[in-house]
C-alpha positions in Angstrom: 11.1 41.3 -39.6 7.4 42.0 -38.9 6.9 38.6 -37.3 10.0 39.2 -35.1 8.6 42.6 -34.0 5.2 41.0 -33.0 7.1 38.2 -31.2 9.0 40.8 -29.2 5.8 42.6 -28.3 4.2 39.4 -27.2 7.1 38.6 -24.9 7.0 42.2 -23.5 3.3 41.8 -22.8 3.9 38.5 -21.1 6.7 39.9 -18.9 4.5 42.9 -18.0 1.6 40.7 -17.1 3.8 38.7 -14.7 5.2 41.8 -13.0 2.2 44.1 -12.9 -1.1 43.6 -11.0 -3.7 42.1 -13.3 -6.3 44.5 -14.8 -8.9 41.9 -13.6 -7.5 41.7 -10.1 -10.9 42.3 -8.6 -12.9 40.8 -11.4 -14.2 37.2 -11.6 -12.3 35.4 -14.3 -12.2 32.0 -16.0 -9.0 29.9 -15.8 -7.6 31.6 -18.9 -7.9 35.0 -17.2 -10.9 36.2 -19.3 -13.5 38.1 -17.4 -16.8 36.3 -16.6 -20.0 38.2 -17.6 -22.6 36.3 -15.6 -21.9 33.7 -13.0 -25.5 33.2 -11.9 -27.3 32.2 -15.0 -26.5 29.7 -17.8 -26.8 30.6 -21.5 -30.0 29.2 -22.9 -31.7 29.1 -26.3 -34.3 31.7 -25.5 -36.3 32.1 -22.3 -37.4 28.5 -22.2 -34.9 26.7 -24.4 -32.1 24.2 -23.5 -28.7 25.3 -22.1 -26.1 26.0 -24.8 -22.9 24.0 -25.0 -21.0 27.2 -25.8 -21.4 28.5 -22.2 -17.7 28.1 -21.4 -18.1 29.4 -17.8 -20.8 26.8 -17.0 -18.7 24.0 -18.5 -15.5 25.0 -16.9 -17.1 25.4 -13.4 -18.6 21.9 -13.7 -15.3 20.4 -15.1 -13.2 21.9 -12.3 -15.8 20.9 -9.6 -15.9 17.3 -10.9 -12.1 17.2 -10.5 -11.7 19.0 -7.1 -10.7 15.8 -5.3 -7.4 14.1 -5.8 -6.9 10.6 -4.4 -7.0 10.7 -0.6 -3.9 9.4 1.1 -4.3 5.8 2.2 -2.6 6.7 5.5 -2.1 10.2 7.0 -5.2 11.5 5.2 -6.4 13.8 8.0 -3.7 16.5 8.2 -2.8 20.0 9.2 0.0 22.0 7.6 2.1 24.9 9.0 5.1 26.9 7.8 8.1 27.7 10.0 11.9 27.9 10.3 14.6 25.6 11.6 17.8 27.1 13.0 20.8 24.8 13.4 22.7 25.3 16.7 25.4 22.7 17.0 28.4 21.9 14.9 28.0 18.3 13.7 30.3 18.5 10.7 32.1 15.5 12.1 28.9 13.6 11.5 27.3 15.2 8.4 28.2 17.4 5.5 24.6 18.5 5.0 24.4 22.3 5.0 21.2 22.3 7.0 23.2 21.4 10.1 25.7 24.3 9.8 25.4 26.3 13.0 23.4 29.5 12.6 21.8 28.3 9.3 18.1 29.3 9.0 16.1 26.8 6.9 12.4 27.3 5.9 10.3 24.3 6.8 6.8 23.0 6.2 5.3 20.6 8.8 2.4 18.4 8.2 0.8 16.9 11.3 -1.7 14.1 10.7 -3.7 11.2 12.0 -2.4 7.9 10.5 -5.2 5.4 10.0 -8.4 7.4 9.9 -9.9 9.2 6.9 -9.8 12.8 5.8 -12.8 14.0 7.8 -12.4 11.8 10.9 -12.6 13.3 14.4 -9.2 14.2 15.8 -10.2 12.6 19.1 -9.9 9.1 17.6 -7.2 6.9 19.0 -4.4 6.9 16.4 -0.6 7.5 16.0 0.1 11.0 14.7 2.2 11.9 11.8 5.0 14.5 12.3 6.5 15.2 8.8 8.9 18.0 8.2 10.0 19.3 4.8 13.3 21.3 5.1 13.9 23.6 2.1 17.7 23.4 2.4 20.6 24.8 0.4 21.3 21.2 -0.8 17.7 20.6 -1.9 14.7 19.4 0.0 15.0 17.0 2.9 11.9 15.3 4.3 12.0 13.9 7.8 8.8 11.9 7.8 7.9 10.5 11.2 5.4 10.1 14.0 4.8 11.2 17.5 5.7 7.6 18.6 9.4 6.7 18.5 8.6 3.1 17.3 6.4 1.5 14.7 4.2 -1.7 14.7 6.2 -3.7 12.1 9.8 -4.0 11.1 9.5 -5.1 7.5 7.8 -3.1 4.7 6.4 -6.2 3.1 3.9 -6.2 6.0 2.8 -2.6 5.6 -0.2 -3.1 3.3 -1.5 -5.9 5.6 -1.1 -3.8 8.7 -2.9 -0.9 7.2 -5.7 -3.1 5.9 -6.1 -4.6 9.4 -6.4 -1.1 10.9 -8.9 0.1 8.3 -12.6 -0.6 8.4 -13.9 -4.0 7.4 -14.1 -4.1 3.6 -17.5 -5.9 3.8 -19.3 -3.6 6.2 -17.0 -0.5 6.2 -17.2 -0.6 10.0 -14.3 -0.6 12.4 -13.6 -4.1 13.7 -11.1 -4.7 16.6 -11.2 -8.4 15.9 -9.6 -8.0 12.5 -6.8 -5.8 14.0 -6.0 -8.3 16.8 -6.2 -11.2 14.5 -3.4 -9.6 12.6 -1.4 -8.4 15.6 -1.6 -11.7 17.3 0.9 -12.8 14.6 3.1 -9.7 15.1 4.6 -9.8 18.6 7.1 -7.0 17.7 4.1 -4.6 17.8 3.7 -5.0 21.6 5.5 -1.8 22.6 3.9 0.4 20.0 0.4 -1.0 20.7 1.1 -0.2 24.4 1.8 3.4 23.5 -1.3 3.6 21.2 -3.7 2.3 23.9 -2.2 4.6 26.5 -3.3 8.2 26.7 -0.5 9.1 24.3 -2.9 7.6 21.6 -5.2 10.6 22.1 -3.0 13.8 22.2 -4.5 17.1 23.5 -3.0 19.0 20.6 -0.3 18.9 17.9 1.7 21.5 19.9 1.8 19.1 22.9 3.5 16.1 21.4 7.0 15.1 20.4 8.0 14.0 16.9 10.3 11.1 15.9 12.0 10.1 12.8 11.3 6.5 14.0 13.9 4.9 11.8 17.7 5.0 12.0 19.3 7.1 9.3 22.9 7.5 8.2 24.8 10.7 8.5 27.8 11.0 6.3 30.6 13.5 6.7 33.0 15.1 4.2 35.4 12.2 4.7 32.8 9.7 3.8 32.5 8.4 7.4 29.2 7.0 8.4 27.3 7.2 11.7 23.8 5.9 12.5 21.3 8.4 14.0 17.8 8.7 15.3 16.0 12.1 15.2 13.7 13.3 18.0 11.7 16.5 18.1 11.0 17.6 21.7 8.0 19.9 22.3 8.9 23.0 24.3 5.2 23.3 25.1 5.3 20.1 27.1 3.4 16.9 26.5 -0.3 16.8 27.1 -2.8 14.0 26.4 -6.5 13.3 26.8 -7.6 10.6 29.1 -10.7 8.5 28.1 -13.1 10.7 29.9 -11.7 13.9 28.3 -11.9 12.2 24.9 -15.6 11.8 25.3 -16.0 15.4 26.5 -13.9 16.8 23.7 -15.5 14.8 20.9 -18.9 16.1 21.8 -17.7 19.7 21.4 -15.0 19.7 18.7 -14.1 17.1 16.1 -11.0 19.1 15.1 -9.6 20.0 18.5 -5.9 19.5 17.5 -6.2 21.6 14.4 -8.1 24.4 16.1 -5.5 24.6 18.9 -2.6 24.9 16.5 -4.2 27.3 14.1 -5.4 29.6 16.9 -2.1 29.6 18.7 -0.2 30.7 15.6 -2.9 33.3 14.6 -2.4 35.0 18.0 1.4 34.8 17.8 2.0 32.0 20.3 4.4 30.2 18.0 5.1 26.6 19.0 8.7 25.4 19.2 10.5 22.1 19.1 14.1 21.3 19.8 15.7 18.7 17.5 17.9 16.0 19.1 19.9 13.2 17.7 21.2 9.9 19.1 24.3 8.6 17.4 25.8 5.2 17.0 29.0 4.1 15.2 28.6 1.2 12.8 30.6 -1.1 15.1 28.1 -0.3 17.9 25.2 -2.0 16.1 26.4 -5.5 17.2 26.5 -4.6 20.9 22.8 -4.5 21.5 20.5 -7.4 22.6 18.2 -6.4 19.7 18.8 -5.1 16.2 19.2 -1.3 16.5 17.9 -0.9 12.9 14.6 -2.5 13.9 11.9 0.2 13.7 10.0 -1.4 16.6 12.8 -0.5 19.0 14.1 2.6 20.7 17.7 3.1 21.6 17.7 3.1 25.5 20.7 4.6 27.3 22.1 6.2 24.1 22.5 9.9 24.9 20.9 12.6 22.9 22.4 15.9 21.8 20.5 19.0 20.7 21.3 20.2 17.2 18.7 22.9 16.5 15.3 24.4 17.1 12.2 24.7 14.9 9.6 27.5 15.3 6.2 27.2 13.5 5.0 30.8 12.7 2.6 30.9 9.7 -0.6 29.1 8.9 -1.3 28.1 5.3 -2.9 30.5 2.9 -4.8 27.6 1.2 -5.3 24.2 2.7 -5.6 22.3 -0.5 -2.6 23.9 -2.3 -0.3 23.4 0.7 -1.4 20.9 3.3 -3.2 18.6 0.8 -0.7 18.8 -2.0 2.5 18.7 0.0 4.4 15.5 -0.9 6.5 14.2 1.9 8.7 11.2 1.3 11.7 9.6 3.0 13.2 9.4 -0.5 13.9 13.1 -0.3 17.3 13.2 1.3 20.3 15.4 0.6 24.1 14.7 0.6 25.1 14.0 4.1 21.8 12.2 5.0 21.0 8.7 3.8 18.6 5.9 4.6 19.9 3.1 6.8 19.4 -0.6 6.2 16.2 -0.6 8.3 13.9 -2.9 6.4 10.8 -0.8 6.9 12.6 2.4 5.9 13.9 0.7 2.7 10.4 0.1 1.6 9.1 3.5 2.6 11.8 5.1 0.4 10.0 3.7 -2.6 6.4 3.6 -1.3 5.9 7.2 -0.1 7.4 8.8 -3.3 5.4 6.4 -5.4 2.2 7.3 -3.5 2.8 11.0 -4.0 3.4 10.5 -7.8 0.1 8.6 -8.0 -1.7 11.4 -6.1 -0.2 14.5 -7.7 1.2 13.2 -11.0 4.8 13.1 -12.4 5.2 16.9 -11.9 3.9 17.0 -8.3 7.3 18.1 -7.0 7.2 21.3 -9.0 4.1 22.5 -7.1 5.0 25.6 -5.0 4.8 23.8 -1.7 7.1 21.0 -2.9 9.5 23.0 -5.1 13.0 23.2 -3.7 14.7 26.6 -3.3 17.6 25.4 -5.3 17.5 25.1 -9.1 16.3 21.7 -10.4 18.4 20.6 -13.3 17.8 17.1 -14.8 16.6 15.4 -17.9 13.1 14.7 -16.7 10.5 16.0 -19.1 6.9 16.3 -20.1 4.1 14.6 -18.2 0.7 16.1 -17.1 0.6 19.6 -15.7 4.3 20.4 -16.5 4.6 24.1 -15.5 8.3 24.3 -16.1 10.1 26.5 -18.6 12.9 24.2 -19.8 15.2 25.5 -22.5 17.9 23.8 -24.5 17.9 20.7 -26.7 19.9 18.3 -24.6 17.8 16.1 -22.3 20.2 13.2 -21.9 23.6 12.3 -20.3 26.5 12.3 -21.1 26.7 15.2 -23.6 29.4 17.4 -25.1 26.8 19.9 -26.2 25.6 20.7 -22.7 27.8 19.3 -19.9 25.9 18.7 -16.7 28.3 16.8 -14.5 27.4 14.9 -11.4 28.9 16.1 -8.1 31.3 13.7 -6.4 30.4 15.2 -3.1 26.9 13.8 -3.5 27.9 10.2 -4.0 26.4 7.7 -1.7 28.5 6.3 1.2 30.1 2.9 0.8 29.5 -0.2 2.9 30.8 -3.7 2.6 28.2 -6.4 1.7 28.6 -10.2 1.8 26.7 -13.4 2.1 23.7 -14.6 0.2 20.4 -13.0 -0.7 17.7 -14.2 1.8 14.2 -13.9 3.0 14.4 -14.4 6.7 13.4 -12.5 9.9 16.0 -10.6 11.9 17.8 -12.6 14.6 17.8 -10.2 17.6 14.1 -9.5 18.2 13.5 -8.7 21.9 9.8 -8.2 21.3 8.5 -7.5 24.8 11.1 -5.9 27.1 10.6 -2.3 25.9 6.8 -2.6 26.1 7.2 -3.5 29.8 9.6 -0.6 30.3 7.1 1.7 28.7 4.2 0.4 30.9 6.2 0.9 34.1 7.1 4.4 33.1 3.5 5.5 33.3 1.8 6.8 36.5 -0.7 4.5 38.2 -3.6 6.4 36.7 -2.0 6.3 33.2 -1.5 2.5 33.7 -5.1 2.0 34.6 -6.3 4.1 31.6 -4.1 2.0 29.3 -5.4 -1.3 30.9 -9.0 -0.2 30.4 -8.6 1.2 26.9 -6.6 -1.9 25.6 -8.9 -4.4 27.5 -12.1 -2.8 26.1 -10.8 -3.1 22.5 -9.7 -6.7 23.0 -12.9 -7.8 24.7 -14.8 -8.9 21.6 -11.8 -10.4 19.8 -11.9 -14.2 19.1 -10.7 -16.2 22.0 -7.4 -17.5 20.5 -6.3 -14.1 19.2 -7.3 -12.5 22.5 -5.3 -14.9 24.6 -2.2 -14.6 22.3 -2.3 -10.8 22.5 -2.8 -10.9 26.3 0.2 -13.3 26.6 2.3 -10.6 24.8 1.3 -8.0 27.4 1.8 -10.5 30.3 5.3 -11.2 29.0 6.0 -7.5 28.9 4.8 -7.0 32.5 2.7 -9.5 34.6 0.7 -6.7 36.2 0.0 -5.2 32.8 -1.1 -8.5 31.3 -3.2 -9.4 34.3 -5.0 -6.1 34.3 -5.8 -6.2 30.6 -6.9 -9.9 30.9 -9.4 -9.0 33.6 -10.9 -6.1 31.5 -11.0 -8.2 28.3 -12.4 -11.2 30.1 -9.6 -13.4 29.0 -8.4 -16.7 30.4 -5.5 -15.8 32.8 -4.3 -19.4 33.2 -4.1 -19.8 29.4 -2.4 -16.4 29.1 0.3 -17.3 31.6 0.8 -20.6 29.8 1.3 -18.9 26.5 3.5 -16.2 27.9 5.8 -18.9 29.5 6.6 -20.2 26.0 7.5 -16.7 24.6 11.1 -15.6 24.3 12.0 -12.0 24.7 
């Protein structure tokens, strides 16, 4: 009975300690909550003796300091995080059963903007696509829309992703950027022509995170309560307008501020100038996929002439309290979907569904999704257990399925949609490629000044590339638009006759 009384008191103390302000709220403590007596001097054996191993504060400070860095993201390392809210405005229940789309629903969000290729402390003026990843804390669980400011990507198959990133990263021998390596790779990847055109345009150097759009890039599936499937693309439209830096402005800005995009966003939110984006979708029926001259599930393509409809608005209204705990530890992954939203058969997306979640587990550990910034608002109820840094409070003795002792049935409403499959397994490229048309359309959409900035930026990067790779790349641009290819060839000092010859043999 005495032991039970002590146990009850211990529980009461624990509960009180969670509810009441700590007695040491303004006192320096160790990780176990105990007060620190001296944080300036180590314990020593006498005035001149060695430092004692029993100095717990010294050891703990050094241990924690030694472990302050978790693995840096291979891509999207340089990031900025912001809290906000998404409000659904249109009834799309005919398309999706996801509660996040119910008109009038307010959903908390966390957005992580980022550079893609460059490292954690790189200047934000560097030419790079920008990540635009949104975590929706929905009533169905967390949904992550992990995309970029560009609507297309460089490759269409996830098996090329490690190679593409390696080509973009510094030379492993010298650790220096090397355009020749990049164009050696991309001379074998004609489907990258449109996205490379956007990268080397002024859109590759945005003036601020507030002044760029966001895109889901991939096609996703929306599934309604009847199990009917539609394919969609998501597009965030900035209500601040689009604003980019031209090459001269990049030089001016980099000399003054290596974090101009982060400074702009943080300052705007601090003064109450909350940035907003409207969320739009494009919708295709499954039978529409065969009607295009290209494969609509190809991530290197946009869907031209497919109308957009607005379905909601996002407002970002709170900066993070702690960069590491939120921005650095947030775990975005396309695997985080909810009933009513599913991955499409996009080959690049299929690989990202695994790769991103696996990366976050490597960085944060098996229990990374239980961190506050990653934890869903709904109750998590599964048989997963143990692992490093498990902060849960799981009770009960049943950690398996099925069970009569503790029934935890699945929800039929959360079943995946069905699709007919046939044929043989294969390893072959897609049949409807159309690698150059959309790149030409994009080039012609730019103003004359923007076209010339693009020609100069692309040509300067190509200039020192080996002759064969250079001429192949230039032939892609010439095939997209003769004026585009001719202009870049002149700046890059390529062989225009050879470029025209190579372009004549390309099929769009």
